[in-house]
Structure formats: structure tokens, C-alpha cells
LOTORTI-300876 format. One record per residue (C-alpha): x, y, z; residue in three letters. Coordinates in steps of 0.1 Angstrom, whole numbers, padded with zeros to 4 digits, always signed. Layout:
BEGIN
XYZala
...
//
This chain:
BEGIN
+0000+0000+0001met
+0015+0034-0009gly
+0024+0059+0019arg
-0008+0078+0028pro
+0010+0110+0024asn
+0020+0101-0012asp
-0015+0091-0019glu
-0029+0124-0009val
-0003+0144-0025ala
-0010+0127-0057glu
-0046+0137-0054leu
-0039+0174-0050phe
-0013+0175-0077gln
-0045+0160-0100glu
-0068+0186-0086phe
-0042+0213-0096ala
-0038+0198-0131asp
-0074+0196-0136leu
-0081+0232-0123leu
-0056+0244-0148ser
-0075+0225-0176ile
-0107+0242-0166thr
-0092+0276-0166gly
-0093+0282-0129glu
-0072+0314-0116ala
-0034+0306-0115ala
-0032+0312-0077tyr
-0057+0284-0070lys
-0036+0261-0092val
-0003+0271-0074arg
-0021+0266-0038ala
-0031+0231-0047tyr
+0004+0224-0062glu
+0022+0238-0031lys
-0002+0217-0007ala
+0009+0185-0027ala
+0045+0193-0024arg
+0040+0198+0014ala
+0019+0168+0022ile
+0044+0144+0003gly
+0071+0158+0021gly
+0056+0160+0055tyr
+0073+0139+0081his
+0041+0127+0101glu
+0015+0103+0085asp
-0014+0125+0074val
-0038+0095+0078ser
-0032+0099+0118ala
-0038+0137+0120leu
-0069+0157+0129asp
-0080+0188+0116leu
-0057+0206+0139lys
-0029+0183+0130gly
-0033+0187+0093leu
-0034+0227+0098arg
+0002+0223+0108gln
+0017+0211+0075ile
+0030+0242+0055pro
+0005+0254+0028asn
-0023+0235+0041val
-0053+0258+0054gly
-0086+0249+0066asp
-0101+0241+0033ala
-0075+0217+0020ile
-0072+0200+0054ala
-0110+0195+0054lys
-0105+0178+0021lys
-0079+0155+0030ile
-0103+0144+0062leu
-0130+0140+0037asp
-0107+0116+0016tyr
-0096+0097+0051gln
-0136+0092+0061glu
-0147+0084+0024thr
-0120+0076+0001gly
-0127+0104-0023thr
-0127+0140-0024ile
-0162+0152-0035arg
-0147+0185-0050gln
-0122+0166-0068leu
-0147+0145-0082glu
-0168+0172-0094ala
-0139+0185-0114val
-0131+0152-0128arg
-0168+0149-0141ala
-0163+0182-0161lys
-0133+0169-0181ile
-0136+0140-0205pro
-0116+0108-0194ala
-0096+0109-0228gly
-0082+0144-0217val
-0070+0130-0184arg
-0055+0101-0202ala
-0036+0127-0225leu
-0022+0146-0194thr
-0002+0114-0184ala
+0022+0119-0215ile
+0054+0137-0205pro
+0058+0170-0221thr
+0022+0175-0229leu
+0005+0199-0206gly
-0031+0199-0196pro
-0041+0228-0216lys
-0027+0213-0248lys
-0044+0181-0241ala
-0076+0197-0239leu
-0071+0215-0271val
-0062+0181-0289leu
-0096+0167-0277tyr
-0117+0197-0286glu
-0102+0203-0318glu
-0093+0168-0331leu
-0115+0145-0309gly
-0084+0126-0297ile
-0091+0110-0266ser
-0062+0083-0262ser
-0027+0080-0262val
-0028+0056-0289asp
-0049+0082-0312glu
-0025+0108-0306leu
+0005+0086-0315ala
-0013+0078-0349glu
-0024+0115-0354ala
+0009+0131-0353ile
+0027+0111-0383pro
-0004+0112-0402ala
-0001+0150-0401gly
-0036+0158-0382arg
-0015+0183-0360leu
-0005+0205-0386glu
-0016+0239-0384gly
-0030+0234-0350leu
-0019+0266-0328lys
+0008+0257-0302gly
+0015+0227-0321phe
+0049+0228-0342gly
+0072+0201-0356ala
+0092+0204-0324lys
+0062+0201-0303ser
+0051+0169-0321glu
+0086+0156-0319glu
+0086+0159-0281asn
+0051+0147-0276ile
+0061+0116-0295leu
+0093+0113-0272his
+0070+0117-0242gly
+0045+0089-0255ile
+0078+0065-0259glu
+0089+0074-0223leu
+0055+0065-0210met
+0054+0033-0230arg
+0089+0023-0222arg
+0082+0029-0184ala
+0051+0003-0188gly
+0040-0009-0152asp
+0073-0005-0137arg
+0075+0019-0105val
+0101+0041-0091leu
+0124+0026-0066ile
+0112+0043-0034asp
+0077+0030-0044val
+0088-0006-0047ala
+0111-0002-0015met
+0081+0009+0006gly
+0060-0021-0005val
+0091-0046+0002ala
+0098-0031+0037glu
+0062-0031+0046glu
+0057-0070+0037ile
+0093-0078+0052ile
+0083-0062+0085ala
+0052-0085+0086val
+0070-0116+0075leu
+0103-0115+0093ser
+0089-0128+0128pro
+0077-0157+0110leu
+0111-0165+0089ala
+0145-0173+0097gly
+0157-0147+0074arg
+0137-0124+0050cys
+0148-0097+0025glu
+0142-0085-0009tyr
+0162-0096-0040ala
+0159-0090-0076gly
+0162-0057-0093ser
+0153-0038-0061leu
+0187-0054-0045arg
+0205-0041-0073arg
+0190-0006-0068ser
+0177-0003-0104arg
+0160+0029-0111glu
+0127+0015-0117thr
+0113-0019-0107ile
+0089-0042-0125gly
+0080-0066-0095asp
+0093-0070-0060val
+0110-0103-0053asp
+0111-0113-0015ile
+0131-0143-0003leu
+0125-0161+0030ala
+0133-0190+0050thr
+0112-0213+0068ala
+0109-0251+0074asp
+0070-0249+0071asp
+0064-0221+0043pro
+0026-0222+0051gly
+0023-0193+0076pro
+0045-0172+0055leu
+0022-0177+0026met
-0009-0170+0046ala
+0006-0138+0061ala
+0014-0125+0026leu
-0021-0128+0010val
-0040-0116+0045ala
-0020-0082+0039leu
-0044-0050+0032pro
-0021-0043+0002leu
-0031-0074-0016val
-0056-0067-0045ala
-0054-0101-0063glu
-0035-0135-0055val
-0021-0144-0090ile
-0008-0177-0077ala
-0002-0197-0046arg
+0019-0226-0039gly
+0042-0242-0014glu
+0074-0226-0025lys
+0061-0195-0043lys
+0032-0170-0040thr
+0027-0140-0061ser
+0002-0111-0055ile
-0006-0079-0072arg
-0010-0050-0049thr
-0035-0022-0050val
-0014-0001-0068lys
-0007-0029-0094gly
+0030-0039-0083leu
+0035-0076-0086gln
+0052-0093-0055val
+0067-0128-0057asp
+0075-0143-0023leu
+0097-0175-0025arg
+0104-0196+0007val
+0134-0219+0008val
+0149-0241+0034pro
+0174-0223+0055pro
+0203-0244+0040glu
+0197-0231+0006ser
+0193-0193+0014tyr
+0227-0182+0001gly
+0223-0199-0034ala
+0189-0188-0036ala
+0198-0153-0026leu
+0226-0152-0052gln
+0202-0165-0079tyr
+0174-0143-0074phe
+0194-0109-0070thr
+0216-0111-0101gly
+0207-0100-0136ala
+0204-0130-0161lys
+0236-0121-0177ala
+0255-0122-0145his
+0240-0156-0136asn
+0248-0166-0169val
+0285-0156-0162arg
+0287-0175-0127thr
+0269-0206-0141arg
+0297-0209-0169glu
+0324-0205-0140ile
+0307-0233-0123ala
+0303-0256-0153val
+0341-0252-0162arg
+0349-0264-0124ala
+0328-0295-0128gly
+0300-0280-0107leu
+0264-0269-0114lys
+0248-0238-0098leu
+0210-0232-0091ser
+0188-0216-0067glu
+0189-0247-0044tyr
+0229-0248-0042gly
+0264-0254-0058leu
+0264-0293-0066phe
+0291-0316-0077asp
+0280-0326-0111val
+0294-0361-0109glu
+0284-0371-0075ser
+0252-0349-0075gly
+0264-0340-0038asp
+0258-0305-0023leu
+0290-0284-0019val
+0277-0250-0006val
+0246-0232-0004ser
+0240-0215+0032arg
+0255-0180+0023thr
+0265-0159-0010glu
+0299-0157+0004glu
+0304-0193+0005glu
+0288-0198-0032val
+0311-0170-0047tyr
+0343-0183-0026glu
+0338-0218-0041arg
+0335-0204-0078leu
+0367-0187-0068gly
+0355-0154-0067leu
+0350-0128-0040pro
+0314-0117-0029trp
+0302-0094-0054ile
+0282-0065-0043pro
+0244-0069-0055pro
+0247-0034-0073thr
+0272-0045-0094leu
+0255-0079-0105arg
+0247-0067-0141glu
+0273-0083-0161asp
+0290-0048-0167gly
+0325-0063-0161gly
+0322-0073-0123glu
+0331-0109-0129val
+0363-0103-0147asp
+0372-0075-0121ala
+0364-0101-0095ala
+0386-0129-0110ile
+0414-0101-0112lys
+0410-0091-0076gly
+0400-0057-0089glu
+0366-0049-0074leu
+0363-0016-0060pro
+0354-0010-0023arg
+0321+0008-0033leu
+0309+0040-0014val
+0285+0033+0015gln
+0258+0054+0031leu
+0278+0057+0062gly
+0306+0071+0042asp
+0287+0103+0038leu
+0300+0131+0057arg
+0273+0158+0045gly
+0248+0170+0019asp
+0257+0197-0004leu
+0221+0206-0019his
+0190+0213+0001ser
+0162+0236+0001his
+0140+0254+0027thr
+0108+0273+0028asp
+0125+0303+0016leu
+0120+0291-0019thr
+0103+0257-0028asp
+0112+0237+0005gly
+0083+0231+0031ile
+0106+0232+0063ala
+0121+0261+0078ser
+0161+0267+0079leu
+0158+0256+0116glu
+0140+0225+0109asp
+0163+0214+0081met
+0194+0221+0101val
+0183+0201+0133ala
+0174+0172+0108ala
+0209+0175+0095ala
+0224+0176+0127ala
+0204+0146+0136ala
+0222+0126+0112his
+0256+0134+0127gly
+0270+0150+0095trp
+0300+0171+0097glu
+0286+0196+0073tyr
+0254+0207+0056phe
+0247+0231+0028ala
+0214+0251+0022ile
+0212+0258-0013thr
+0179+0277-0020asp
+0171+0288-0056his
+0185+0318-0072ala
+0165+0347-0085pro
+0164+0337-0122asn
+0139+0308-0114leu
+0111+0336-0112phe
+0084+0318-0093met
+0108+0313-0062gln
+0108+0350-0060arg
+0144+0351-0046met
+0160+0385-0039thr
+0197+0396-0031asp
+0182+0409+0001glu
+0165+0375+0009lys
+0195+0354+0001met
+0218+0377+0023leu
+0192+0376+0053ala
+0193+0337+0050gln
+0231+0336+0052arg
+0232+0357+0084glu
+0204+0335+0100ala
+0227+0304+0090ala
+0256+0320+0108his
+0238+0326+0137ala
+0223+0291+0136leu
+0253+0272+0132gly
+0266+0284+0168glu
+0239+0261+0182arg
+0253+0232+0165tyr
+0293+0230+0173pro
+0297+0197+0156asp
+0279+0206+0125leu
+0294+0231+0099thr
+0267+0249+0079leu
+0278+0260+0044leu
+0257+0286+0029his
+0249+0281-0008gly
+0226+0283-0038thr
+0212+0264-0066glu
+0218+0288-0097leu
+0200+0286-0129asn
+0217+0277-0160ile
+0205+0300-0185asp
+0201+0296-0224ala
+0235+0303-0232asp
+0252+0289-0201gly
+0252+0321-0178glu
+0240+0320-0143val
+0220+0343-0120asp
+0246+0363-0101trp
+0278+0380-0111pro
+0313+0366-0098ala
+0314+0390-0068glu
+0282+0380-0055phe
+0290+0345-0061leu
+0322+0346-0043ser
+0301+0351-0009gly
+0287+0316-0012phe
+0305+0284+0004asp
+0290+0263-0026ile
+0271+0269-0057cys
+0252+0241-0074val
+0240+0251-0110ala
+0213+0233-0126ser
+0193+0233-0161val
+0156+0241-0151his
+0145+0252-0185ser
+0147+0250-0225leu
+0151+0211-0221phe
+0151+0204-0257thr
+0178+0225-0271gln
+0198+0204-0298asp
+0228+0187-0287arg
+0255+0213-0299ala
+0237+0242-0279thr
+0233+0222-0249met
+0268+0210-0249thr
+0279+0245-0250arg
+0253+0257-0224arg
+0265+0230-0197leu
+0302+0235-0207val
+0300+0273-0202arg
+0286+0268-0170ala
+0311+0241-0158val
+0337+0265-0166glu
+0324+0295-0146asn
+0346+0297-0117pro
+0318+0305-0092gly
+0301+0271-0101val
+0312+0242-0081his
+0286+0213-0086val
+0267+0204-0117leu
+0232+0198-0101gly
+0211+0169-0114his
+0234+0170-0150pro
+0207+0155-0174thr
+0178+0174-0160ala
+0156+0141-0164arg
+0125+0132-0146leu
+0122+0094-0146ile
+0092+0084-0168gly
+0083+0121-0172arg
+0111+0140-0188arg
+0140+0127-0209ala
+0174+0135-0204ser
+0188+0166-0220val
+0209+0159-0254asp
+0245+0167-0249ala
+0280+0154-0258asp
+0284+0142-0224trp
+0320+0131-0229asp
+0328+0169-0237glu
+0307+0179-0205val
+0325+0152-0183phe
+0362+0161-0196ala
+0353+0199-0187ala
+0343+0192-0154cys
+0373+0173-0147ala
+0393+0201-0162arg
+0378+0227-0141his
+0372+0204-0110arg
+0336+0209-0111thr
+0317+0182-0093val
+0290+0161-0106leu
+0259+0157-0087glu
+0241+0122-0083ile
+0207+0138-0072asp
+0191+0111-0049ala
+0157+0119-0056phe
+0139+0090-0068pro
+0124+0104-0098asp
+0158+0118-0108arg
+0188+0096-0096leu
+0208+0119-0118asp
+0237+0113-0130leu
+0224+0078-0139pro
+0247+0049-0137ala
+0259+0046-0172asp
+0270+0082-0173leu
+0288+0080-0139ile
+0311+0054-0153arg
+0317+0074-0184arg
+0324+0105-0162ala
+0346+0085-0141leu
+0368+0077-0170arg
+0374+0113-0176his
+0385+0117-0141gly
+0356+0136-0126ala
+0344+0139-0091lys
+0310+0134-0077phe
+0286+0144-0049ser
+0256+0122-0036ile
+0230+0149-0026asp
+0196+0147-0015ser
+0181+0179-0029asp
+0157+0179+0002ala
+0129+0201+0001his
+0117+0185+0034ala
+0135+0168+0064thr
+0121+0134+0054gly
+0138+0137+0020his
+0174+0131+0034phe
+0163+0093+0037ala
+0165+0094-0001asn
+0203+0095+0000leu
+0205+0055+0001arg
+0190+0057-0034tyr
+0216+0079-0045gly
+0241+0058-0030val
+0227+0029-0048gly
+0231+0047-0081thr
+0267+0057-0071ala
+0276+0020-0065gln
+0260+0008-0098arg
+0284+0034-0115gly
+0314+0017-0095trp
+0322+0049-0072leu
+0345+0044-0043thr
+0343+0069-0013pro
+0376+0090-0030asp
+0353+0096-0060asp
+0325+0112-0040val
+0336+0148-0024val
+0310+0147+0005asn
+0327+0115+0020thr
+0358+0138+0025trp
+0366+0159+0055pro
+0355+0192+0054leu
+0393+0207+0047asp
+0397+0186+0017arg
+0364+0196+0004leu
+0368+0232+0008arg
+0403+0230-0008ala
+0390+0211-0037tyr
+0360+0235-0042leu
+0386+0263-0040ala
+0406+0247-0067gly
+0438+0242-0046ser
//
């Protein structure tokens, strides 16, 4: 079952989208968008709050709080249903396409009668949109690309959604099992998950299977057996539970964690050694005797390999590296000494400076950067005066946390030709400057490459934030010559960010490995807009591991003195 806050946030974001379609005043649309962000990032479970508690959420007033209570009591919001009734279902379906906004979806429906994604995909190459106001050749190209993104995502979900389901199930099953954990693509920290694999041990699988199918999140029991039960959750995610004897756990975990290609490689090694590897164990081919199976370490050791971290098990060179003894010591969550990208309610965050700093201090970090948006992101209404006032407040607040060094920074906006918000003299007052693309995502490759390189070359820019600007399943990466960008980052000592937000995970793992070959350095940042977002750092670490990064590659694992020296170019 989804986290209640996320479910409610989705409803209010839909409310905002539908009000935009119906032509409601912009301030009303923004009010629901702000409420959606605030609810999604709020640290308390909204389903457990009363009216007074709900009104404590930033950007949630009396009217929105009552709508949340309405949803908790009836399972729906009457006002939302009324707006839904005004808008054809076909238009709502079209708004799911990345790059196609709600107003354009309405135009397509009213002018051309297009009411489904498939109809739109056929209409564009057939030339039906030609001459339609607001739809040029570039718009058509972007829409087709958005349809491709949506279809490619299919029924897959973001890693945090799958993790939430997995952890909810494991919490219920663990008291009934010897061991219980998730495997598959979730254990490999893939960006999106098609189904969740849960592996457990028990001499009698019956109670585990019964407990799984009795969970409130179960919408359908797909199959139920003695060794495997598959269910579909209310959100449509398939979960497969496999129960094995305790003595087979290591072999089963190895088998159900690795990608198919990785498992093929390990089985080939077994065959050459006169062994057979399966989910039941490692067996001697001639005698049929079980050799090892209890732990993954034993299985890999008998194959002549060190234990290979799950995040590397994709047949991306990890087996050869293991054979040569060249596997890296991958960065771990506990290696992080700080976070270099976060926001407060001065711009689009929902927590105060005081609350964000208190939460950072609770993590035991050595340093923490506040990087609110700069003025060229106009909707955030930043000014020089506001930023300087925040700097003073941060310095004063830092005195209350002697073990935490507060870094005052900003997230700059990279404009169309690579310039950023403030001149050099103003930028020099910040401890750290993150620069990111927030607009004009469809520039051609040459233009985008020049834009990024120019920003990277700016002495006032320390970190290139969420470099590809992608939103998984909603917006494609910008098109750039990444080797040229990465070489510039290495040359100018500009750090490449791995943004840990589950819908970003940007840089992605394949580009991390390319950048690593150029000698670039990285930061794993939360981009937190609420105190609860710091928990996303584990997904950023998983992505960094998939990119083969060690602690030395990640600047926010370094002591503060070393970090400051690197950012200063010394």
C-alpha cells in the first residue's frame, strides 16, 4: 500500500492539473501544487492527523485540511470528483504523457477529438496536428518522445515505491521467518522496478504464504503454492514471495538477485569447475552432492570469486574484475559526511531553515549545505536581500550546532547560453554553488553541450546539479555530448551531482561510469525539500554503487578541509 502522504499528494496534484485545464485562476492552481508538495514531504503520517494536526502542514489551510479528512473518511474528495466529471476521461489520459500539458491536452480533444494516447501517436505522423495553434514540428517531436517514455516505463514503478512495498511486507513476514529480505532488481538498486522479489527461509512455508495474502495491500492473489506465492498490490505492483529451506538461502539469494547475464556468467564458471549452480545450491556434477549453499559468500568463494556487491551484478565487467581481484570498495551510505544540496521554505522547500538544520544535525554529519534557488527561477521570488538575510541566519544558527558546519550556498539556474544568476562578486560570498538546468530542456545537442560546458567553466560554479535534468518516466534527459561535458568537469574541478530524488537519480549509473573515466568527481546529494527527503540518500548511494564509485570519488565523503580545498581549486 502506498504511503498515505504520497497518495494524498497525488490527489492534490491531480486537482491542480484539472483546475488548470478548466481555466481556474493561477493562484488556485499554485495553492494545490504547493499543498501537494508539502503533504508529500511532511514527516508525519497524514492519515493519523486531525484537523488541527493537518493545519500544521505548511501550505495546508482549513479548506485543504477538510478535503484531506473527507478523503480519509470516504476514500474520495467530493470537489475533486466534481472537477473530474467536467473533463472527459480522454483528456485526463492525455495529460499522463510527459511534455504534454493539461491545456494542450484539452485543445487536442476539442479540436481534433483525440481522446487516447494511441490516437495521438497515430495522429502526429498522419499530419493531423499540422496548422493547430501551439503545435509545431518540435512540439510534435517532444510529444512522440513523451509517449515513448511513458510506454517504456510500462508498469514499472520508481525505486522508492517498490522499496516501501518491500519493507512493509518484510516487516510482517520477518517474525515468521528465519531470514527475510528483498532480492532482484530492487536489491541491485535499479531506477525502476517491474516486480518485487522477496526471499525468506522457513521449514514450514505455510504461515508465511498465509500472512502475505492476508495483507491489506493485496488486491489479487495471482498464484499460491508451497514454495512461491505471487500477489498484485492495490497499486498494481506484483510481488513474488519465495520460501526456501535455511540451508539453501545463500544460493537462492545469489540466484534471485543477479541479472540474467550475471547469473549466466557465474553458471559458466561453475560448469568449467565441474559444478552446477542453481537456486538450490552449488552441486558436484558427477556425484550430485551439495557443495555449498548456505551463504552468498560461500557460493562465490567456491567459484573462485570474492563476494560481488548486489549493485554490480549486471554483467558490466564485475565478474572479470572479481577474477582479477580488482573489485572497487564501493561507497556506502555511512561514508557520507554531509549533504551539499537542500532547500528550505525560503523557496520551494516546505521546512524552515531551523528544521532542516536540526534534521541534518541529527544525522551526525560533519557539514550541511543550504542551497535555495537563485532569482532567475522567477516563481521562487528570490532576491539578493533575502539571500543575504538567510546567510546571516545560517551563521547565527550554526553557533547552536558546534559539531555541524553550515555551508551557505545556492542552486543557480543555467540559462539558455550557460550564464548563471549572479555576477562573480556576489557568487564569491557563497560557500558552495550548485548550477542546474531548469528550463529549455529540448535544445539541440551542440547548443546544450555549449550551455553546460560554459556553466562548468564558470569559476563560481562548484557542482553541476542533476546534470541530465531528467525526470524518470516524465522527462527525457537533455541531449548533450557528455564526454565533452565530463572532460570539462574534470578539467575545471566541477563536481557532478548524483541527485538522490527517486524520480531523478541523476547522473544515472551509465553516465557515472563514463564520467569516472574522465577523472571527474561526484557528490551524492539529497536535493531535500523537506526533512524526510534525507532518507532518499540511500537511493543516490545505490546509483553511485552501480556507477562503480568509491568513497574517494565522492567529495562529500571527504573531511571538510579537503572538500573546501577542492572547491577552491587548490
